[in-house]
C-alpha positions in Angstrom: 88.2 -28.0 23.5 87.3 -25.7 25.8 88.1 -21.8 26.4 90.2 -22.4 29.5 92.1 -25.6 30.1 92.7 -24.1 33.6 89.6 -22.5 35.9 89.5 -21.7 39.3 85.5 -20.9 40.4 85.1 -18.9 43.5 80.6 -19.4 44.8 79.3 -17.3 47.4 78.4 -19.1 50.5 74.8 -17.3 49.6 73.5 -19.1 46.3 73.8 -22.6 47.9 71.1 -22.0 50.1 69.1 -20.8 47.0 66.2 -18.4 46.7 66.4 -17.5 51.3 70.8 -17.6 51.1 70.2 -19.4 53.9 71.4 -23.2 55.0 72.3 -25.6 52.0 69.3 -26.2 49.0 70.2 -29.7 47.8 68.9 -28.6 44.3 71.6 -26.3 44.3 74.5 -28.0 45.0 73.2 -31.0 42.5 73.0 -28.4 39.6 76.3 -27.5 41.0 78.6 -30.4 41.1 76.7 -31.1 37.4 77.9 -27.9 35.6 81.5 -28.6 37.3 81.0 -32.6 36.4 80.2 -32.0 32.5 83.5 -29.0 32.5 86.3 -31.6 33.8 84.9 -33.9 31.6 85.3 -31.4 29.0 88.9 -31.2 29.4 89.0 -28.1 31.8 91.1 -28.4 35.4 89.0 -27.4 37.8 89.5 -26.0 41.6 86.9 -24.2 43.5 86.6 -21.3 46.5 83.3 -21.3 48.1 82.3 -18.4 50.5 80.8 -19.2 54.1 77.5 -16.6 53.8 75.0 -18.9 54.1 76.0 -20.2 57.7 78.2 -17.5 58.9 79.6 -14.3 57.5 82.3 -12.9 59.7 81.6 -9.1 59.4 78.1 -9.9 60.6 79.9 -10.7 63.8 82.2 -7.6 64.9 77.8 -5.6 64.0 76.8 -7.9 67.6 79.8 -7.6 69.4 81.9 -10.3 68.4 85.9 -10.5 68.0 86.9 -9.9 64.8 88.9 -12.1 64.4 86.9 -15.2 65.6 84.4 -13.6 63.5 86.3 -14.6 60.3 87.6 -17.9 62.4 84.1 -18.6 61.9 83.6 -18.0 59.3 86.7 -20.2 57.8 85.3 -22.9 59.2 81.5 -22.3 57.7 83.7 -22.9 54.3 85.0 -25.6 55.1 81.0 -27.2 56.0 79.5 -25.8 52.4 83.4 -27.7 50.7 82.6 -31.0 52.2 79.3 -30.5 51.3 80.3 -29.9 47.1 83.0 -32.4 47.3 79.7 -34.8 48.1 77.2 -33.9 45.6 80.5 -34.2 43.4 81.3 -38.0 44.2 78.3 -39.6 44.0 77.7 -38.5 40.3 81.3 -40.5 40.0 84.4 -37.7 40.1 87.3 -37.5 42.0 86.9 -34.8 44.3 89.1 -33.7 47.8 89.0 -30.8 49.9 91.8 -29.3 51.2 91.6 -26.5 53.8 94.2 -23.5 54.8 94.6 -24.5 58.5 95.3 -28.7 59.2 92.0 -29.6 59.8 92.5 -34.2 59.3 90.1 -36.3 59.4 87.3 -34.0 57.5 89.4 -32.4 55.4 92.8 -32.6 53.4 95.8 -29.8 54.5 96.1 -27.2 51.6 99.8 -28.4 49.9 99.9 -26.3 46.4 101.3 -29.1 44.2 98.7 -32.0 45.8 95.6 -30.1 44.4 97.9 -29.9 41.1 98.5 -33.6 41.0 94.7 -33.9 41.7 93.6 -32.0 39.0 95.9 -33.1 36.5 94.4 -36.8 37.1 90.7 -35.3 36.6 89.7 -34.8 39.8 88.1 -31.3 41.4 90.2 -29.2 44.1 88.2 -27.7 46.9 90.3 -24.7 48.5 88.6 -24.1 52.0 88.7 -22.1 55.2 90.2 -19.3 53.3 94.2 -18.1 53.1 93.5 -18.9 57.1 93.5 -16.0 58.3 91.2 -13.4 59.7 90.5 -9.6 57.6 90.7 -12.0 54.3 87.9 -12.4 52.4 86.8 -15.4 50.3 87.1 -13.2 47.3 90.8 -12.8 48.4 91.7 -16.3 48.8 90.6 -17.5 45.8 93.0 -15.3 43.9 95.7 -16.4 45.8 94.7 -19.8 44.9 93.9 -18.4 41.3 97.4 -16.7 41.3 99.3 -20.2 43.0 97.5 -22.8 40.6 98.4 -21.2 37.9 94.5 -21.2 36.6 93.6 -19.6 32.8 90.8 -17.3 34.4 89.3 -16.7 38.1 84.9 -17.6 37.2 83.1 -15.6 39.8 79.8 -17.8 39.1 77.0 -15.7 41.0 73.4 -14.4 40.8 74.2 -11.7 38.2 75.0 -12.2 34.1 77.5 -10.0 34.8 79.2 -6.8 35.4 77.2 -3.3 35.8 77.7 0.3 35.9 74.6 0.2 38.4 73.1 -2.3 40.5 70.3 -4.5 38.1 68.9 -5.1 41.0 67.3 -2.2 42.2 68.5 -0.2 38.2 65.5 -1.8 35.5 68.2 1.0 32.8 71.9 -0.6 34.3 73.8 -1.2 31.2 76.3 -4.8 31.6 80.0 -4.2 30.4 80.4 -7.3 27.5 84.4 -6.8 29.0 86.6 -4.3 30.4 90.0 -3.5 32.1 91.2 -3.8 35.6 92.1 -0.5 35.2 88.1 0.4 33.8 86.8 -1.6 36.4 89.0 0.7 39.4 88.3 3.8 37.8 84.4 3.1 37.7 84.9 2.2 41.4 83.1 -1.2 40.3 82.4 -3.0 42.5 83.7 -7.1 41.2 85.6 -8.8 44.4 87.0 -6.3 47.5 90.2 -4.7 46.4 93.4 -7.4 47.2 91.9 -9.7 44.7 91.5 -8.0 42.3 95.3 -6.2 42.9 96.1 -9.9 42.7 94.9 -10.5 39.9 96.2 -7.6 37.9 99.3 -8.4 38.9 99.4 -12.0 38.0 97.8 -11.7 34.8 94.5 -13.6 35.3 91.2 -12.7 33.7 88.1 -12.7 36.3 84.5 -13.5 34.6 81.5 -12.7 36.3 79.3 -14.8 35.0 75.6 -16.6 36.3 76.0 -20.1 37.8 72.4 -20.2 38.7 71.7 -20.3 35.2 71.9 -24.7 33.8 74.6 -24.7 30.8 75.9 -21.9 31.8 79.6 -22.6 33.1 80.1 -25.1 29.6 79.1 -22.1 27.8 81.2 -19.3 29.3 84.6 -22.4 29.0 82.9 -23.0 24.6 83.5 -19.1 24.4 80.3 -18.3 24.1 79.6 -14.1 25.1 78.2 -15.8 28.6 79.3 -12.7 31.8 82.1 -10.0 31.9 85.0 -10.9 31.1 87.7 -8.1 33.7 91.7 -8.7 32.1 94.2 -6.3 31.0 94.0 -5.6 27.4 
């Protein structure tokens, strides 16, 4: 039996781009789909939120003169493209999967209604929720925390390139120390960059643990769900 009965998996857009962080790497899509399908078949209900940084990041647009609102809207559309790609990879493995969007976008995807997403998850399908919150000035971190609270998940799993939370950037500091677990208050006191402040506050207020782990290592999601010590757990306790 898995440790978490219902999860929201947050994936970065850059991770879909593989080593370059740009475009889409079919091998990464295949690996993510395989791990998600395995999680569902082992009894965990799965929802997914994906970023769009491999295609376009709203904040980067403002640096070259883009209007912030329009830039964020472009970023939201990028998350829809990524979500459709992942949904197709999951469907090729025989699992029902549907993309929901925060703003109406038929026929490309279904408008997000919480109860419809829950119905899909209850019958063994995967709900991918795209388009952020539907509003500018909110990141996909914030969107994932919001959807996690709405769907009543057991945990928000943040799949990254790094195998957990460290006291400094492990890609820059070879002596960085990894945390096995943290409280939300500890993380705030140490100014650890886990998710943006809006997302962090939502998870803390709703007692939703955040697990930061390396999704790019095959089998890590399954190990985490079995309760093996994978990644860093951030919670109220």
